[in-house]
C-alpha positions as CSV (number, residue, x, y, z in Angstrom):
1,M,-22.3,-9.9,-59.8
2,K,-23.5,-6.7,-57.5
3,T,-24.2,-9.3,-54.5
4,L,-20.7,-10.9,-54.9
5,F,-19.1,-7.4,-55.1
6,L,-21.2,-6.2,-51.5
7,S,-20.1,-9.6,-50.1
8,L,-16.6,-9.1,-50.8
9,L,-16.6,-5.4,-49.7
10,I,-18.2,-6.4,-46.5
11,S,-15.8,-9.3,-45.9
12,T,-12.9,-6.9,-46.4
13,L,-14.3,-4.2,-44.2
14,L,-15.1,-7.1,-41.4
15,S,-11.3,-8.3,-42.0
16,L,-10.0,-4.8,-41.5
17,S,-12.1,-4.1,-38.4
18,L,-11.0,-7.4,-36.8
19,S,-7.3,-6.8,-37.5
20,K,-7.3,-3.0,-36.5
21,E,-5.1,-2.4,-33.7
22,L,-6.6,-1.2,-30.4
23,C,-3.5,-0.1,-28.3
24,N,-2.7,3.3,-28.1
25,S,0.4,4.2,-30.3
26,H,1.9,6.5,-27.5
27,D,1.3,4.1,-24.7
28,K,2.8,1.3,-26.9
29,K,5.9,3.4,-27.6
30,V,6.3,4.0,-23.8
31,L,5.7,0.4,-22.7
32,L,8.6,-0.8,-25.4
33,Q,11.0,2.1,-23.7
34,I,10.4,0.4,-20.6
35,K,11.1,-2.8,-21.9
36,K,14.2,-1.6,-23.6
37,H,15.3,0.0,-20.1
38,F,14.9,-3.4,-18.3
39,G,17.2,-5.0,-21.2
40,D,14.4,-7.0,-23.0
41,P,13.8,-9.4,-20.1
42,Y,11.8,-12.7,-20.4
43,L,9.1,-11.6,-18.2
44,L,8.1,-8.9,-20.8
45,A,8.6,-11.3,-24.0
46,S,4.9,-10.7,-24.9
47,W,5.7,-7.0,-25.6
48,Q,6.2,-7.1,-29.4
49,S,6.2,-4.1,-31.5
50,D,4.1,-6.1,-34.0
51,T,1.2,-7.1,-31.6
52,D,-1.4,-5.4,-29.8
53,C,-0.7,-4.2,-26.2
54,C,-4.5,-4.5,-25.4
55,K,-4.9,-7.9,-26.6
56,D,-1.6,-9.7,-26.6
57,W,0.5,-8.5,-24.0
58,Y,0.7,-9.7,-20.3
59,Q,1.4,-7.5,-17.4
60,V,-0.7,-4.6,-18.8
61,E,-4.6,-4.0,-18.9
62,C,-6.4,-1.3,-21.0
63,D,-9.7,0.5,-20.8
64,S,-12.4,-0.9,-22.7
65,T,-13.7,2.2,-24.1
66,T,-10.5,4.4,-24.4
67,N,-7.9,1.8,-25.1
68,R,-5.4,3.3,-23.0
69,I,-3.4,1.7,-20.7
70,T,-4.7,1.8,-17.1
71,S,-2.7,-1.0,-15.4
72,L,0.9,-2.1,-15.2
73,T,1.8,-4.8,-12.9
74,I,5.2,-6.2,-13.0
75,F,5.6,-9.1,-10.7
76,A,8.2,-11.6,-9.8
77,G,10.9,-11.9,-12.4
78,N,14.4,-11.3,-13.7
79,L,14.4,-7.4,-14.1
80,S,17.2,-5.2,-12.7
81,G,18.0,-1.5,-12.5
82,Q,15.8,1.6,-11.4
83,I,12.0,2.0,-12.2
84,P,12.3,3.8,-15.4
85,A,10.8,7.7,-15.7
86,A,8.9,6.5,-18.7
87,V,6.3,5.1,-16.3
88,G,5.2,8.7,-15.7
89,D,4.3,8.9,-19.4
90,L,1.4,6.6,-19.2
91,P,-1.2,9.5,-18.6
92,Y,-4.3,7.2,-17.8
93,L,-2.5,4.7,-15.5
94,Q,-4.6,3.8,-12.4
95,N,-2.7,0.8,-11.1
96,L,1.1,0.6,-10.7
97,V,2.7,-2.5,-9.1
98,F,6.3,-3.7,-9.0
99,R,6.6,-6.5,-6.8
100,K,9.1,-9.2,-5.6
101,L,12.0,-7.8,-8.0
102,T,14.6,-7.9,-5.5
103,D,17.2,-6.4,-8.4
104,V,15.1,-3.5,-8.9
105,T,17.0,-0.6,-7.0
106,G,17.1,3.1,-6.6
107,P,14.8,5.9,-5.5
108,I,11.1,6.1,-6.0
109,Q,10.7,7.4,-9.6
110,P,9.7,11.3,-9.2
111,A,7.9,10.9,-12.7
112,I,5.2,9.0,-10.9
113,A,3.9,12.5,-9.5
114,K,2.7,12.8,-13.1
115,L,0.1,10.0,-12.8
116,V,-3.0,12.0,-11.9
117,H,-5.3,9.1,-12.2
118,L,-3.1,6.8,-10.0
119,N,-5.1,5.2,-7.2
120,F,-3.1,2.0,-6.4
121,L,0.5,2.0,-6.0
122,R,2.6,-0.9,-4.7
123,L,6.4,-1.2,-4.6
124,D,7.2,-3.9,-2.5
125,H,9.8,-6.7,-2.1
126,L,12.2,-4.5,-4.1
127,N,15.5,-3.2,-3.2
128,L,14.4,0.7,-3.4
129,T,16.6,3.3,-1.5
130,G,16.1,6.6,-0.4
131,T,13.3,8.2,1.6
132,V,9.6,8.2,1.3
133,P,8.8,11.1,-1.4
134,G,6.5,13.6,-0.1
135,F,5.1,14.1,-3.7
136,L,2.9,11.1,-3.2
137,S,0.5,12.9,-1.0
138,R,-0.4,15.2,-4.1
139,L,-1.9,12.3,-6.0
140,K,-5.5,13.1,-5.7
141,S,-6.8,9.5,-6.8
142,L,-4.6,7.5,-4.6
143,T,-6.5,4.9,-2.6
144,F,-3.7,2.3,-1.7
145,L,0.0,3.0,-1.1
146,D,2.5,0.3,-0.2
147,L,6.1,1.0,-0.2
148,N,9.0,-1.0,1.5
149,R,12.8,-0.9,1.9
150,L,13.0,2.8,2.6
151,T,14.7,5.1,4.9
152,G,14.3,8.6,6.8
153,S,11.1,9.8,8.1
154,I,7.2,9.7,7.2
155,P,6.7,13.1,5.2
156,E,4.7,15.5,7.0
157,S,2.8,16.0,4.0
158,F,1.3,12.4,4.4
159,G,-1.1,14.1,6.8
160,K,-2.1,16.2,3.9
161,F,-3.4,14.0,1.2
162,K,-5.0,16.0,-1.5
163,G,-7.4,13.5,-2.4
164,S,-9.0,10.4,-0.9
165,V,-7.2,9.0,2.3
166,P,-5.3,5.9,1.2
167,D,-4.6,2.6,2.8
168,L,-1.3,3.4,4.0
169,Y,1.3,0.4,4.2
170,L,4.8,1.3,5.3
171,S,6.1,-1.8,7.0
172,H,9.5,-3.4,6.8
173,N,11.2,-0.3,5.9
174,K,14.2,1.4,7.8
175,L,11.8,4.5,8.8
176,T,13.3,6.5,11.8
177,G,12.1,9.6,13.7
178,K,8.7,10.6,15.1
179,I,5.3,10.2,13.2
180,P,4.2,13.5,12.1
181,A,1.5,15.1,14.1
182,S,-0.2,15.9,10.7
183,L,-1.0,12.1,10.5
184,G,-3.7,12.5,13.1
185,N,-5.6,14.6,10.8
186,M,-6.1,11.8,8.6
187,D,-8.8,8.9,9.0
188,F,-6.7,5.9,7.4
189,S,-8.9,2.8,7.0
190,V,-5.8,0.8,7.3
191,I,-2.3,1.9,8.5
192,D,0.8,-0.4,8.9
193,L,3.9,1.2,10.0
194,S,5.2,-2.2,11.7
195,R,8.8,-3.1,11.4
196,N,10.6,0.2,11.5
197,M,12.7,2.3,13.8
198,I,9.9,4.8,14.7
199,V,9.8,6.5,17.9
200,G,7.8,8.7,20.3
201,D,3.9,9.0,20.2
202,A,1.1,7.2,18.1
203,S,-2.0,7.9,19.9
204,M,-2.8,10.4,17.2
205,L,-3.5,7.8,14.7
206,F,-6.7,6.9,16.8
207,G,-9.9,8.5,17.9
208,L,-13.4,7.9,18.7
209,N,-14.6,9.5,15.5
210,K,-12.5,7.8,13.1
211,T,-13.4,4.9,10.9
212,T,-10.0,3.1,11.0
213,R,-10.2,-0.6,10.9
214,N,-6.7,-2.1,10.9
215,V,-3.7,-0.6,12.7
216,Y,-0.2,-2.3,12.8
217,L,2.5,-0.7,14.6
218,S,4.7,-3.6,15.8
219,R,8.4,-3.9,16.2
220,N,9.2,0.1,16.7
221,K,10.4,2.1,19.2
222,L,7.1,3.9,20.2
223,E,6.8,5.4,23.5
224,F,3.3,6.7,24.9
225,S,0.7,6.0,27.3
226,L,-2.1,3.7,26.3
227,S,-4.5,4.6,29.2
228,K,-6.3,7.6,27.9
229,V,-6.2,6.3,24.1
230,A,-9.9,6.7,22.5
231,F,-10.0,3.8,20.1
232,P,-12.4,3.9,16.8
233,S,-15.3,1.9,17.5
234,G,-15.0,-0.2,14.5
235,L,-11.5,-1.3,14.9
236,E,-11.1,-4.7,13.6
237,N,-7.4,-5.6,14.1
238,L,-4.8,-3.9,16.3
239,D,-1.0,-4.9,16.7
240,I,1.2,-2.5,18.9
241,S,3.5,-5.3,20.4
242,H,7.4,-4.8,20.8
243,N,7.1,-1.2,21.5
244,K,7.7,0.7,24.8
245,I,4.1,1.5,25.4
246,F,2.9,1.9,29.0
247,G,-0.1,2.7,31.0
248,S,-3.0,0.5,31.2
249,I,-5.6,-1.2,28.8
250,P,-8.4,1.2,28.5
251,P,-12.1,-0.2,29.6
252,Q,-13.2,1.1,26.3
253,M,-11.6,-1.7,24.7
254,T,-14.2,-4.2,26.0
255,Q,-16.8,-2.5,23.7
256,I,-14.9,-3.1,20.3
257,A,-15.5,-6.1,18.4
258,L,-11.7,-6.9,17.7
259,Q,-10.8,-9.8,15.6
260,S,-7.2,-9.7,16.5
261,L,-5.2,-8.1,19.3
262,N,-1.5,-7.8,20.3
263,V,-0.3,-5.7,22.9
264,S,2.7,-8.2,24.0
265,Y,6.2,-7.0,24.7
266,N,5.5,-3.5,26.0
267,R,5.5,-1.9,29.4
268,L,1.7,-2.2,30.1
269,C,0.4,-2.5,33.9
270,G,-2.8,-3.2,35.8
271,K,-5.8,-5.3,35.2
272,I,-7.1,-6.4,31.7
273,P,-10.5,-5.2,31.6
274,V,-13.1,-7.8,31.7
275,G,-15.6,-8.0,28.7
276,G,-16.1,-8.0,25.1
277,R,-13.7,-9.9,23.3
278,L,-10.5,-9.3,25.8
279,Q,-10.7,-12.6,27.1
280,S,-11.2,-14.6,23.8
281,F,-7.5,-13.9,23.1
282,D,-4.9,-16.4,24.4
283,F,-2.0,-15.2,26.9
284,S,0.4,-14.8,24.1
285,T,-1.7,-11.4,23.4
286,Y,-0.8,-10.0,26.4
287,F,2.5,-11.5,27.7
288,H,5.7,-9.8,28.3
289,N,4.5,-6.7,29.7
290,R,5.5,-5.0,33.1
291,C,2.7,-5.8,35.3
292,L,-0.5,-6.9,33.2
293,C,-2.7,-9.3,35.1
294,G,-6.1,-10.9,34.9
295,A,-7.5,-13.4,32.6
296,P,-6.0,-14.8,30.4
297,L,-3.0,-14.0,32.4
298,Q,-2.4,-14.6,36.0
299,N,-4.9,-13.2,38.8
300,C,-3.9,-9.7,40.0
301,K,-2.6,-9.9,43.4
């Protein structure tokens, strides 16, 4: 009888242990608020009050130790409206992604500034409006920032990130004005400002002592001399096409193991330096410049 009682007790305790919900009650409440904000869409159908958000819900991830929500990724669905302020009430969130949701509108939610552990923020292929918010530079853990469909200028504060320097993707916006000089203080590994309406000088983004690997500045209205730009030795991909950049290609570029290069549709002149990878690219890398010559273009006269 005693053995039977112990067996039943162990079985009951095991059953209770297995059925115990892992999801933090606060986080669950916030997520259900987000679902309600978007009108209970089919994309979030797995978010049910009687199920465990750590075990049964799609689009979210929990920390295996604390069971707090660390990732919220909402991708390609039928959501509409603005990003809700409730996203700022997930205090342990590290990854926040809203992608390919063309009916999501409005400004970037200021409540995102409360997410002190956030290191990955991606808001792209939405229909956001307004300017790039300066408060994002105060997020000390941010390592990846991808925003688009915004207007205005790049905030001066983006040259003063409080924590690690993020990979910065601001392409396919309608950004105007000059690149803040403060960005020259940053050692971005990746910076993508392509397909905007940015004007002026971008030479401060480069430098011999930087570790920058990828720079994409194409299809802007940038206007500066390339002749005296000192490029990072580890630069791998450079696209400065479709601008108003003048001067010549500096000989230092022969010492860089570039994987891709595009300087077409500018106002460059002079002979393309011989050496390194520069002759491994075809003519389309260099064409539609004012007076560039030498392989792979026509010989210089």
